[in-house]
N, C-alpha and C positions, 0 to 999 in steps of 0.2 A: 824159142818158137812161140809165135803168137797164138793165143787161145782162139779156137774156132768160134766164129760168131754163129748164132742160130740163124738158120735160113728163113726166108720169108714164108716158105711153104710150111716149115715146122712150126713157126709162130702162129700161122693161120689155123693149123690143125689143133694146136693147144687151145687156142681161143674158142674154136668150134666145140672142142670137147668140154671146156669149162662152161660154155653156154648151155650145152645139153644137161650137164650135171646141175646147173643152177635152175634150169627149167624143171627138172625132175624134183629137186628140193622144194621149189616153189609150189609145184603141184601137190606134193605131199603135205606141205604146210597148210594149204587151202583145204585139202581133204580132211586134215586133222582139226582145224580150228576156224575155217572160214577165211574170207578175203582179208579181214582185219588183222589176222595173225601173221601176215606176210611182212617180215622185218628184215632189212638188209643185214644187220649184224647176225641174226640167227641163220640166215641163208649162208653167209660167209663161213660161219662155224660149221654148218652142216656139210659143206663141200671142202673145207680146209683151205680157204683162200682168204686174202685180206679183203676188207670191205671195199677198198678202192678198186680191186680187181673186177668187181661186179660191173663197174662202169667202163671197163675196157671192152665189154661184150654187149652191154645194154646202155642205151642213152640215159635211162632212169628206171625206176621201179615200174612206172606206167608201161614202158616198153617191154619189160619182162612180163607183166601181167597180160599184155596183148599176146605175147608169145605163148603163154600158158593157155589163154583163151583160144588161140588158133588150134592148139592141140585138142582142146575140148570139142571145138566145132568139127574137127576132122573125125574124132571118135564118134560124135553124134551122127555125122554123115554116114559113116560105116554102119552104124546101128540101124539107120533108116533105109538104106539102099535095099531094093528088091532082092529077095532071096532066090527067086526062080532062075533057072538057066536062061540065057538069051533066046534059045530056040523055043522056049515054052510060051504059051499064050500069056499076054499081059493080063493083070488083074482088071476086073471091072473098076471104073473110076471111083465109085462110091466105096468099094471094098479097099481100094488102095489108099484113099483119103482116111478111112477108118484105121487102117493098119499104121499109117504114118502118125496119126494122133496117139494111138496106143503105144507105139514105139517111143514117141516123145515123152509120154508119161512114164514109161518104164525106165528110160534113160534118166529122167529127172529124179526118180526114186533111187536109182542105183548110184547116182553121182550128184547128190543134191547140192553139196557145197560148191563143187566145181561148176555145176549148172547155174546156181544162183550168182556166182562170181561174174558170169558173163553179163548179167544185167545190173549188178551192183557197182561195177567199176565205172568211174567217171574220169574223163580226161581233163577236167578243169578248163574247158574252153577251147582246147585243142581239137582240131578236126580228126576224125577217125581215119587212119591210114587207108589208102585205096586197096592195099593187099588184104587188109582185114575185112573190108566190105565185100571183096570178091569171095572170100571164104564164106561169109554169111549168105551171099547171093546163091552159091551152089546149093545151099539147103533149100532156099526158096524155089529153085528149079525143080526139086523133088515134088513140091506141091503143085507147081505149074503144069507138070506133065499130065497127071490125071485130070486137072481142070481143062486142059486142051482137048481131051476126049469127051469130057462132060459138056463143055461149051465150045464146040468146034467153030462157031461163027463169031465168037467173042474176039475182039482185037487183042493182039499179044500184050500190048501195054495195059489194057484193062484186066487181063488175066493176071499179069504180074502184080497189079495193085490188089486184086482179089486174093491172091495167094498170101499176101502180107496181112490182109484183113482177117482171113481165116486163121492164119498162124496166131495173130493177136488174140482171137477168141479162144483158141485152144490153149495158148499160154496162160491166159487169164484164169481159165478153169483149172488148169494144172497147178498154177501158183497158189491160188486161193484154196484149192482143195487140199494141197499138201500142208499148207499153213493152218488149215481148219479155222480160219478167221471168221467165216460166216456161220459155220455150224460144224459139229463133229461129222467127219466124212470118212467112214470106213473105206478101205481100199476097194472093195467090190462095188460100193456105191459110186465112188469116183470113176471107176472104170466104166460102169454102165451109163452114167450121166454124160461122160465125155463122148462115148460112142453115140449116144442118143443125139447129142448136139450136132456132131459131124454128119450123121445120117439125115437129120432134119434139114440142115443147111444144104446138103447135097441134093436132097429131093426137091427143095424149093428152087435151087438153081437149075436142076434138070427140067423142072416144069416150065421154066421160062424159056427153054431152048428146045422146041419140039423136034428139031433135027439132030439132037444130040444122042449119044449112046444111051443115056438114061431114058430119054423119051422113047427110043426105039425098043428097048428091052421091056418096057412096061406095057407095051401095046399087046 
């Protein structure tokens, strides 16, 4: 009697399971030692597969790192999403922007090596895949939402650019503050200065838009 051949469905399921185990092992490696600690041979040993098996589920290590990064972005998105129930009143725009900035800093502190890996990874001239850019863009929409209420007359494309500019400013403060490259920065000082920055920028933007929520609430 001929030996039964594995079904295509079974093979796909095994590959999917191997992919998830490798992503988990890769994530653990980055958490333990940073992005530079990610090695194919170590990952294969961690999950009990041959090194070559890695490349049956990932095109290369860059592909795996993008998969790990996608998981980090999803975790960050969950951390930044509003906590109130849908029927509750939305936060004031300035308060929401401040909450997003604090949440970003808290996430960077709690998952610093995974967070840094998002920015340290380079694809060596390859274009970033569209699916990964979509994951990034969902985070920017969290910033665009309060900006739309703060600047209701601003064109959508301009608000999208502004969201990325504001993110860049917050990211710079968080990154330099955690590294303490400019000066020793106690946690409470970094928290306060980040909040001060976001509120100052928000107040300036609101002052430029008299018909905005900020302008209405300050009268």
